[in-house]
SETORPA-568529 format. One record per residue: residue number from 0; residue in one letter; x, y, z of N, C-alpha, C in turn. Coordinates in steps of 0.1 Angstrom, whole numbers, plus 2048, in hexadecimal, padded with zeros to 3 digits. Example, Ala and Ser with C-alpha at 12.3 -4.5 7.8 and 13.67 -1.06 7.14 Angstrom:
BEGIN
<node resi="0" resn="A" n_X="884" n_Y="7C7" n_Z="84E" ca_X="87B" ca_Y="7D3" ca_Z="84E" c_X="884" c_Y="7DF" c_Z="84E"/>
<node resi="1" resn="S" n_X="880" n_Y="7EA" n_Z="847" ca_X="889" ca_Y="7F5" ca_Z="847" c_X="881" c_Y="800" c_Z="84F"/>
This chain:
BEGIN
<node resi="0" resn="M" n_X="257" n_Y="770" n_Z="5B0" ca_X="253" ca_Y="77D" ca_Z="5A6" c_X="24F" c_Y="789" c_Z="5AB"/>
<node resi="1" resn="A" n_X="253" n_Y="794" n_Z="5A6" ca_X="24E" ca_Y="7A0" ca_Z="5AC" c_X="23D" c_Y="7A1" c_Z="5A3"/>
<node resi="2" resn="W" n_X="238" n_Y="7A9" n_Z="5AD" ca_X="226" ca_Y="7AA" ca_Z="5AB" c_X="226" c_Y="7AD" c_Z="59B"/>
<node resi="3" resn="L" n_X="22C" n_Y="7BB" n_Z="596" ca_X="22A" ca_Y="7B9" ca_Z="587" c_X="22B" c_Y="7B2" c_Z="57D"/>
<node resi="4" resn="S" n_X="237" n_Y="7A9" n_Z="581" ca_X="238" ca_Y="7A2" ca_Z="577" c_X="230" c_Y="794" c_Z="578"/>
<node resi="5" resn="F" n_X="22B" n_Y="794" n_Z="584" ca_X="223" ca_Y="787" ca_Z="588" c_X="212" c_Y="78C" c_Z="580"/>
<node resi="6" resn="L" n_X="210" n_Y="798" n_Z="583" ca_X="202" ca_Y="79B" ca_Z="57D" c_X="205" c_Y="79C" c_Z="56A"/>
<node resi="7" resn="L" n_X="20E" n_Y="7A1" n_Z="56A" ca_X="20F" ca_Y="7A5" ca_Z="55A" c_X="210" c_Y="793" c_Z="551"/>
<node resi="8" resn="T" n_X="218" n_Y="78B" n_Z="55C" ca_X="217" ca_Y="77B" ca_Z="557" c_X="209" c_Y="777" c_Z="557"/>
<node resi="9" resn="A" n_X="203" n_Y="779" n_Z="562" ca_X="1F6" ca_Y="773" ca_Z="563" c_X="1EC" c_Y="776" c_Z="559"/>
<node resi="10" resn="F" n_X="1EF" n_Y="785" n_Z="556" ca_X="1E7" ca_Y="78C" ca_Z="549" c_X="1E7" c_Y="783" c_Z="53D"/>
<node resi="11" resn="V" n_X="1F6" n_Y="77F" n_Z="53A" ca_X="1F9" ca_Y="779" ca_Z="52E" c_X="1F0" c_Y="76B" c_Z="52E"/>
<node resi="12" resn="A" n_X="1F4" n_Y="764" n_Z="539" ca_X="1EC" ca_Y="756" ca_Z="53D" c_X="1DD" c_Y="758" c_Z="53D"/>
<node resi="13" resn="V" n_X="1D7" n_Y="763" n_Z="540" ca_X="1C8" ca_Y="762" ca_Z="53C" c_X="1C8" c_Y="766" c_Z="52E"/>
<node resi="14" resn="E" n_X="1CD" n_Y="76D" n_Z="529" ca_X="1CC" ca_Y="76E" ca_Z="51A" c_X="1CB" c_Y="761" c_Z="513"/>
<node resi="15" resn="H" n_X="1D6" n_Y="759" n_Z="515" ca_X="1D6" ca_Y="750" ca_Z="50C" c_X="1CB" c_Y="742" c_Z="512"/>
<node resi="16" resn="V" n_X="1C4" n_Y="743" n_Z="51D" ca_X="1B7" ca_Y="73B" ca_Z="51E" c_X="1AF" c_Y="741" c_Z="518"/>
<node resi="17" resn="G" n_X="1AF" n_Y="74F" n_Z="517" ca_X="1A3" ca_Y="755" ca_Z="50F" c_X="1A5" c_Y="750" c_Z="4FE"/>
<node resi="18" resn="F" n_X="1B1" n_Y="74E" n_Z="4F9" ca_X="1B3" ca_Y="74E" ca_Z="4ED" c_X="1AF" c_Y="73E" c_Z="4EB"/>
<node resi="19" resn="L" n_X="1B4" n_Y="735" n_Z="4F4" ca_X="1AF" ca_Y="725" ca_Z="4F4" c_X="1A2" c_Y="726" c_Z="4F4"/>
<node resi="20" resn="I" n_X="197" n_Y="72D" n_Z="4FC" ca_X="18B" ca_Y="72B" ca_Z="4FB" c_X="183" c_Y="730" c_Z="4ED"/>
<node resi="21" resn="L" n_X="189" n_Y="73B" n_Z="4E8" ca_X="181" ca_Y="743" ca_Z="4DC" c_X="187" c_Y="737" c_Z="4D2"/>
<node resi="22" resn="E" n_X="193" n_Y="732" n_Z="4D1" ca_X="195" ca_Y="729" ca_Z="4C4" c_X="191" c_Y="71D" c_Z="4C4"/>
<node resi="23" resn="M" n_X="192" n_Y="715" n_Z="4CD" ca_X="18B" ca_Y="70C" ca_Z="4D3" c_X="17E" c_Y="708" c_Z="4D5"/>
<node resi="24" resn="F" n_X="174" n_Y="714" n_Z="4D9" ca_X="167" ca_Y="70F" ca_Z="4DA" c_X="15F" c_Y="718" c_Z="4D6"/>
<node resi="25" resn="F" n_X="165" n_Y="728" n_Z="4D3" ca_X="15B" ca_Y="730" ca_Z="4CB" c_X="161" c_Y="735" c_Z="4BE"/>
<node resi="26" resn="W" n_X="168" n_Y="72F" n_Z="4B5" ca_X="16D" ca_Y="72F" ca_Z="4A9" c_X="163" c_Y="734" c_Z="4A0"/>
<node resi="27" resn="T" n_X="159" n_Y="72C" n_Z="49F" ca_X="14F" ca_Y="72C" ca_Z="498" c_X="13F" c_Y="733" c_Z="49C"/>
<node resi="28" resn="K" n_X="141" n_Y="736" n_Z="4A8" ca_X="137" ca_Y="73C" ca_Z="4AE" c_X="13A" c_Y="74F" c_Z="4AC"/>
<node resi="29" resn="P" n_X="12D" n_Y="752" n_Z="4AE" ca_X="12B" ca_Y="763" ca_Z="4AB" c_X="138" c_Y="76C" c_Z="4B1"/>
<node resi="30" resn="I" n_X="13F" n_Y="767" n_Z="4BC" ca_X="147" ca_Y="76D" ca_Z="4C3" c_X="156" c_Y="76C" c_Z="4BD"/>
<node resi="31" resn="G" n_X="156" n_Y="760" n_Z="4B9" ca_X="162" ca_Y="75C" ca_Z="4B1" c_X="164" c_Y="762" c_Z="4A4"/>
<node resi="32" resn="L" n_X="15A" n_Y="761" n_Z="49C" ca_X="158" ca_Y="766" ca_Z="48D" c_X="159" c_Y="775" c_Z="491"/>
<node resi="33" resn="K" n_X="158" n_Y="77C" n_Z="49E" ca_X="159" ca_Y="78C" ca_Z="49C" c_X="167" c_Y="78F" c_Z="4A2"/>
<node resi="34" resn="V" n_X="16A" n_Y="785" n_Z="4AC" ca_X="179" ca_Y="789" ca_Z="4B0" c_X="182" c_Y="787" c_Z="4A3"/>
<node resi="35" resn="F" n_X="182" n_Y="77B" n_Z="49D" ca_X="18C" ca_Y="777" ca_Z="491" c_X="186" c_Y="77D" c_Z="484"/>
<node resi="36" resn="N" n_X="17D" n_Y="785" n_Z="483" ca_X="179" ca_Y="78D" ca_Z="475" c_X="177" c_Y="782" c_Z="46B"/>
<node resi="37" resn="Q" n_X="16F" n_Y="779" n_Z="470" ca_X="170" ca_Y="76D" ca_Z="464" c_X="15E" c_Y="769" c_Z="45F"/>
<node resi="38" resn="T" n_X="15B" n_Y="764" n_Z="454" ca_X="150" ca_Y="75E" ca_Z="451" c_X="14D" c_Y="752" c_Z="458"/>
<node resi="39" resn="L" n_X="142" n_Y="74E" n_Z="459" ca_X="141" ca_Y="73D" ca_Z="45B" c_X="144" c_Y="735" c_Z="454"/>
<node resi="40" resn="E" n_X="146" n_Y="736" n_Z="447" ca_X="14B" ca_Y="72E" ca_Z="43D" c_X="15D" c_Y="72C" c_Z="43D"/>
<node resi="41" resn="A" n_X="161" n_Y="738" n_Z="442" ca_X="16E" ca_Y="736" ca_Z="442" c_X="172" c_Y="732" c_Z="451"/>
<node resi="42" resn="A" n_X="16C" n_Y="735" n_Z="45A" ca_X="170" ca_Y="730" ca_Z="468" c_X="16C" c_Y="71F" c_Z="46A"/>
<node resi="43" resn="G" n_X="160" n_Y="71A" n_Z="462" ca_X="15E" ca_Y="70E" ca_Z="460" c_X="16A" c_Y="705" c_Z="459"/>
<node resi="44" resn="S" n_X="171" n_Y="709" n_Z="451" ca_X="17A" ca_Y="702" ca_Z="44B" c_X="189" c_Y="704" c_Z="451"/>
<node resi="45" resn="S" n_X="187" n_Y="70C" n_Z="45A" ca_X="196" ca_Y="70D" ca_Z="45F" c_X="194" c_Y="70A" c_Z="471"/>
<node resi="46" resn="A" n_X="18C" n_Y="706" n_Z="477" ca_X="187" ca_Y="704" ca_Z="482" c_X="190" c_Y="6F8" c_Z="487"/>
<node resi="47" resn="V" n_X="193" n_Y="6ED" n_Z="481" ca_X="19D" ca_Y="6E2" ca_Z="489" c_X="1A9" c_Y="6ED" c_Z="48A"/>
<node resi="48" resn="L" n_X="1AF" n_Y="6F3" n_Z="481" ca_X="1BB" ca_Y="6FA" ca_Z="485" c_X="1BA" c_Y="702" c_Z="48D"/>
<node resi="49" resn="A" n_X="1B0" n_Y="709" n_Z="48F" ca_X="1AC" ca_Y="712" ca_Z="49C" c_X="1AC" c_Y="70C" c_Z="4A9"/>
<node resi="50" resn="A" n_X="1AA" n_Y="701" n_Z="4A8" ca_X="1A8" ca_Y="6F8" ca_Z="4B7" c_X="1B5" c_Y="6F3" c_Z="4BB"/>
<node resi="51" resn="N" n_X="1BC" n_Y="6F2" n_Z="4B1" ca_X="1CA" ca_Y="6EF" ca_Z="4B3" c_X="1D2" c_Y="6F8" c_Z="4B7"/>
<node resi="52" resn="Q" n_X="1D0" n_Y="706" n_Z="4B1" ca_X="1D7" ca_Y="710" ca_Z="4B6" c_X="1D4" c_Y="714" c_Z="4C2"/>
<node resi="53" resn="G" n_X="1C5" n_Y="713" n_Z="4C4" ca_X="1C0" ca_Y="714" ca_Z="4D4" c_X="1C8" c_Y="70C" c_Z="4DD"/>
<node resi="54" resn="L" n_X="1C9" n_Y="6FF" n_Z="4DA" ca_X="1D0" ca_Y="6F6" ca_Z="4E3" c_X="1DF" c_Y="6FC" c_Z="4E7"/>
<node resi="55" resn="Y" n_X="1E5" n_Y="700" n_Z="4DD" ca_X="1F2" ca_Y="706" ca_Z="4E1" c_X="1F3" c_Y="711" c_Z="4E8"/>
<node resi="56" resn="N" n_X="1E9" n_Y="719" n_Z="4E6" ca_X="1E7" ca_Y="725" ca_Z="4EE" c_X="1E4" c_Y="723" c_Z="4FE"/>
<node resi="57" resn="G" n_X="1DC" n_Y="718" n_Z="4FD" ca_X="1DA" ca_Y="712" ca_Z="50E" c_X="1E8" c_Y="70C" c_Z="512"/>
<node resi="58" resn="F" n_X="1F1" n_Y="704" n_Z="50A" ca_X="1FD" ca_Y="700" ca_Z="510" c_X="204" c_Y="70F" c_Z="517"/>
<node resi="59" resn="L" n_X="206" n_Y="719" n_Z="510" ca_X="20A" ca_Y="725" ca_Z="514" c_X="206" c_Y="729" c_Z="51E"/>
<node resi="60" resn="A" n_X="1F7" n_Y="729" n_Z="521" ca_X="1F2" ca_Y="72E" ca_Z="52B" c_X="1F4" c_Y="725" c_Z="538"/>
<node resi="61" resn="A" n_X="1F5" n_Y="717" n_Z="535" ca_X="1F9" ca_Y="70F" ca_Z="540" c_X="205" c_Y="70E" c_Z="545"/>
<node resi="62" resn="G" n_X="211" n_Y="712" n_Z="53C" ca_X="21F" ca_Y="713" ca_Z="53F" c_X="21F" c_Y="71D" c_Z="548"/>
<node resi="63" resn="L" n_X="219" n_Y="72C" n_Z="545" ca_X="218" ca_Y="736" ca_Z="54F" c_X="213" c_Y="735" c_Z="55B"/>
<node resi="64" resn="I" n_X="20A" n_Y="72C" n_Z="559" ca_X="202" ca_Y="72B" ca_Z="567" c_X="20B" c_Y="724" c_Z="570"/>
<node resi="65" resn="W" n_X="210" n_Y="719" n_Z="56A" ca_X="21C" ca_Y="712" ca_Z="572" c_X="227" c_Y="719" c_Z="578"/>
<node resi="66" resn="A" n_X="22B" n_Y="722" n_Z="56F" ca_X="234" ca_Y="72B" ca_Z="574" c_X="231" c_Y="734" c_Z="580"/>
<node resi="67" resn="L" n_X="226" n_Y="73A" n_Z="580" ca_X="21F" ca_Y="741" ca_Z="58B" c_X="21E" c_Y="73A" c_Z="599"/>
<node resi="68" resn="S" n_X="219" n_Y="72F" n_Z="593" ca_X="215" ca_Y="726" ca_Z="5A0" c_X="220" c_Y="722" c_Z="5A8"/>
<node resi="69" resn="T" n_X="22B" n_Y="720" n_Z="5A1" ca_X="235" ca_Y="71B" ca_Z="5A8" c_X="240" c_Y="726" c_Z="5AA"/>
<node resi="70" resn="A" n_X="23E" n_Y="731" n_Z="5A7" ca_X="247" ca_Y="73E" ca_Z="5A8" c_X="256" c_Y="73A" c_Z="5A1"/>
<node resi="71" resn="R" n_X="254" n_Y="735" n_Z="594" ca_X="260" ca_Y="730" ca_Z="58C" c_X="260" c_Y="73C" c_Z="580"/>
<node resi="72" resn="P" n_X="269" n_Y="746" n_Z="583" ca_X="26A" ca_Y="750" ca_Z="579" c_X="273" c_Y="74B" c_Z="56C"/>
<node resi="73" resn="D" n_X="27A" n_Y="741" n_Z="56E" ca_X="27D" ca_Y="739" ca_Z="562" c_X="276" c_Y="735" c_Z="55A"/>
<node resi="74" resn="V" n_X="26D" n_Y="72C" n_Z="55D" ca_X="262" ca_Y="728" ca_Z="556" c_X="25B" c_Y="733" c_Z="54F"/>
<node resi="75" resn="A" n_X="255" n_Y="73C" n_Z="557" ca_X="24F" ca_Y="749" ca_Z="551" c_X="254" c_Y="74D" c_Z="548"/>
<node resi="76" resn="I" n_X="262" n_Y="750" n_Z="547" ca_X="26A" ca_Y="756" ca_Z="53D" c_X="269" c_Y="74E" c_Z="530"/>
<node resi="77" resn="F" n_X="26C" n_Y="742" n_Z="531" ca_X="26A" ca_Y="738" ca_Z="526" c_X="25B" c_Y="73A" c_Z="51F"/>
<node resi="78" resn="F" n_X="250" n_Y="739" n_Z="525" ca_X="243" ca_Y="738" ca_Z="51F" c_X="240" c_Y="747" c_Z="51C"/>
<node resi="79" resn="L" n_X="247" n_Y="751" n_Z="522" ca_X="244" ca_Y="75E" ca_Z="51C" c_X="24C" c_Y="761" c_Z="510"/>
<node resi="80" resn="C" n_X="255" n_Y="75B" n_Z="510" ca_X="261" ca_Y="75D" ca_Z="503" c_X="259" c_Y="752" c_Z="4F7"/>
<node resi="81" resn="C" n_X="252" n_Y="749" n_Z="4FB" ca_X="248" ca_Y="743" ca_Z="4F2" c_X="23F" c_Y="749" c_Z="4EE"/>
<node resi="82" resn="V" n_X="237" n_Y="751" n_Z="4F7" ca_X="22C" ca_Y="759" ca_Z="4F2" c_X="232" c_Y="767" c_Z="4E8"/>
<node resi="83" resn="V" n_X="23E" n_Y="76A" n_Z="4EB" ca_X="243" ca_Y="777" ca_Z="4E5" c_X="245" c_Y="771" c_Z="4D5"/>
<node resi="84" resn="V" n_X="24B" n_Y="768" n_Z="4D6" ca_X="24F" ca_Y="762" ca_Z="4C7" c_X="243" c_Y="75E" c_Z="4BE"/>
<node resi="85" resn="A" n_X="239" n_Y="756" n_Z="4C4" ca_X="229" ca_Y="756" ca_Z="4BE" c_X="223" c_Y="763" c_Z="4BA"/>
<node resi="86" resn="G" n_X="225" n_Y="76D" n_Z="4C3" ca_X="21D" ca_Y="779" ca_Z="4BE" c_X="225" c_Y="780" c_Z="4B5"/>
<node resi="87" resn="V" n_X="231" n_Y="781" n_Z="4B4" ca_X="238" ca_Y="786" ca_Z="4AA" c_X="239" c_Y="77F" c_Z="49D"/>
<node resi="88" resn="F" n_X="237" n_Y="771" n_Z="49D" ca_X="235" ca_Y="76B" ca_Z="490" c_X="225" c_Y="76D" c_Z="48B"/>
<node resi="89" resn="G" n_X="21E" n_Y="76E" n_Z="491" ca_X="20D" ca_Y="770" ca_Z="491" c_X="20B" c_Y="77C" c_Z="48B"/>
<node resi="90" resn="A" n_X="213" n_Y="785" n_Z="493" ca_X="215" ca_Y="797" ca_Z="48A" c_X="219" c_Y="794" c_Z="47F"/>
<node resi="91" resn="M" n_X="224" n_Y="78E" n_Z="47C" ca_X="22A" ca_Y="78E" ca_Z="46D" c_X="224" c_Y="784" c_Z="464"/>
<node resi="92" resn="T" n_X="219" n_Y="77A" n_Z="469" ca_X="215" ca_Y="771" ca_Z="45E" c_X="208" c_Y="775" c_Z="45C"/>
<node resi="93" resn="V" n_X="202" n_Y="779" n_Z="468" ca_X="1F1" ca_Y="77C" ca_Z="468" c_X="1EC" c_Y="78C" c_Z="468"/>
<node resi="94" resn="K" n_X="1ED" n_Y="78F" n_Z="472" ca_X="1EC" ca_Y="79F" ca_Z="475" c_X="1F1" c_Y="7A7" c_Z="47D"/>
<node resi="95" resn="P" n_X="1F7" n_Y="7B1" n_Z="479" ca_X="202" ca_Y="7B9" ca_Z="483" c_X="1F9" c_Y="7BA" c_Z="495"/>
<node resi="96" resn="R" n_X="1EF" n_Y="7BC" n_Z="495" ca_X="1E9" ca_Y="7BF" ca_Z="4A2" c_X="1EB" c_Y="7B3" c_Z="4AA"/>
<node resi="97" resn="I" n_X="1EF" n_Y="7A6" n_Z="4A7" ca_X="1F1" ca_Y="79C" ca_Z="4AD" c_X="1FE" c_Y="79E" c_Z="4B7"/>
<node resi="98" resn="F" n_X="206" n_Y="7A8" n_Z="4B0" ca_X="214" ca_Y="7AA" ca_Z="4B9" c_X="20C" c_Y="7B3" c_Z="4C7"/>
<node resi="99" resn="L" n_X="204" n_Y="7BA" n_Z="4C3" ca_X="1FE" ca_Y="7C3" ca_Z="4D0" c_X="1F7" c_Y="7BB" c_Z="4DB"/>
<node resi="100" resn="V" n_X="1F0" n_Y="7B4" n_Z="4D7" ca_X="1E7" ca_Y="7A8" ca_Z="4DE" c_X="1EE" c_Y="7A0" c_Z="4E4"/>
<node resi="101" resn="Q" n_X="1F8" n_Y="799" n_Z="4DD" ca_X="1FF" ca_Y="78D" ca_Z="4E2" c_X="20F" c_Y="78E" c_Z="4E9"/>
<node resi="102" resn="A" n_X="214" n_Y="794" n_Z="4DE" ca_X="223" ca_Y="795" ca_Z="4E1" c_X="226" c_Y="7A0" c_Z="4EC"/>
<node resi="103" resn="L" n_X="221" n_Y="7AE" n_Z="4E9" ca_X="224" ca_Y="7B7" ca_Z="4F3" c_X="221" c_Y="7B7" c_Z="500"/>
<node resi="104" resn="P" n_X="215" n_Y="7AD" n_Z="506" ca_X="214" ca_Y="7AC" ca_Z="514" c_X="220" c_Y="7A3" c_Z="51C"/>
<node resi="105" resn="A" n_X="221" n_Y="798" n_Z="511" ca_X="22F" ca_Y="790" ca_Z="516" c_X="239" c_Y="797" c_Z="516"/>
<node resi="106" resn="L" n_X="23C" n_Y="7A0" n_Z="50B" ca_X="249" ca_Y="7AA" ca_Z="50E" c_X="24B" c_Y="7B1" c_Z="51A"/>
<node resi="107" resn="L" n_X="23C" n_Y="7B6" n_Z="520" ca_X="23F" ca_Y="7BF" ca_Z="529" c_X="23E" c_Y="7B7" c_Z="536"/>
<node resi="108" resn="A" n_X="239" n_Y="7AA" n_Z="536" ca_X="23B" ca_Y="7A1" ca_Z="541" c_X="24B" c_Y="79F" c_Z="546"/>
<node resi="109" resn="L" n_X="24F" n_Y="798" n_Z="536" ca_X="25F" ca_Y="798" ca_Z="539" c_X="266" c_Y="7A3" c_Z="540"/>
<node resi="110" resn="G" n_X="264" n_Y="7AE" n_Z="538" ca_X="26C" ca_Y="7BC" ca_Z="53B" c_X="269" c_Y="7BC" c_Z="54B"/>
<node resi="111" resn="A" n_X="25F" n_Y="7BC" n_Z="553" ca_X="25B" ca_Y="7BF" ca_Z="561" c_X="261" c_Y="7B4" c_Z="567"/>
<node resi="112" resn="M" n_X="265" n_Y="7A6" n_Z="563" ca_X="26F" ca_Y="79C" ca_Z="569" c_X="27D" c_Y="7A3" c_Z="56B"/>
<node resi="113" resn="Y" n_X="281" n_Y="7A5" n_Z="560" ca_X="290" ca_Y="7A9" ca_Z="55E" c_X="292" c_Y="7B7" c_Z="567"/>
<node resi="114" resn="M" n_X="287" n_Y="7BE" n_Z="569" ca_X="289" ca_Y="7CB" ca_Z="573" c_X="285" c_Y="7C8" c_Z="57F"/>
<node resi="115" resn="R" n_X="282" n_Y="7BC" n_Z="585" ca_X="281" ca_Y="7BA" ca_Z="594" c_X="28A" c_Y="7BA" c_Z="59B"/>
C-alpha cells in the first residue's frame, strides 16, 4: 500500500478502536455521556446495545489492522467499504455528523488506495 493510503487506513482503524473503547467501557462514564450527548439514565438503558455496537467497531478495526499488517489492499478495501456503509447508515438514522467522523475518513482512504 502507498504511504498515504496506509496512513489513512491506519487512522480509520485507530478511530474504530476508540469507538470500541467509548462504547464498551465508557458509555455510562462522564466522557461517554459527553461524547454521545446523553443523560446517565439514557446511557444506562442502552449500555448493552452500545457494547454490542462497540464490539462491531472493534471487528472493523481488527479487519483494517489485519489488512495493514499483511499488506492486503483487497482486505482493506472490503473493511473500508463496510465502514463507509456503517457511516452512511449512521448519518441517515442517527446524526449527519457521523458521516464526517466515520464515512469520510474511510472514503478518503479508499480514494488514496485507488490513486496510488
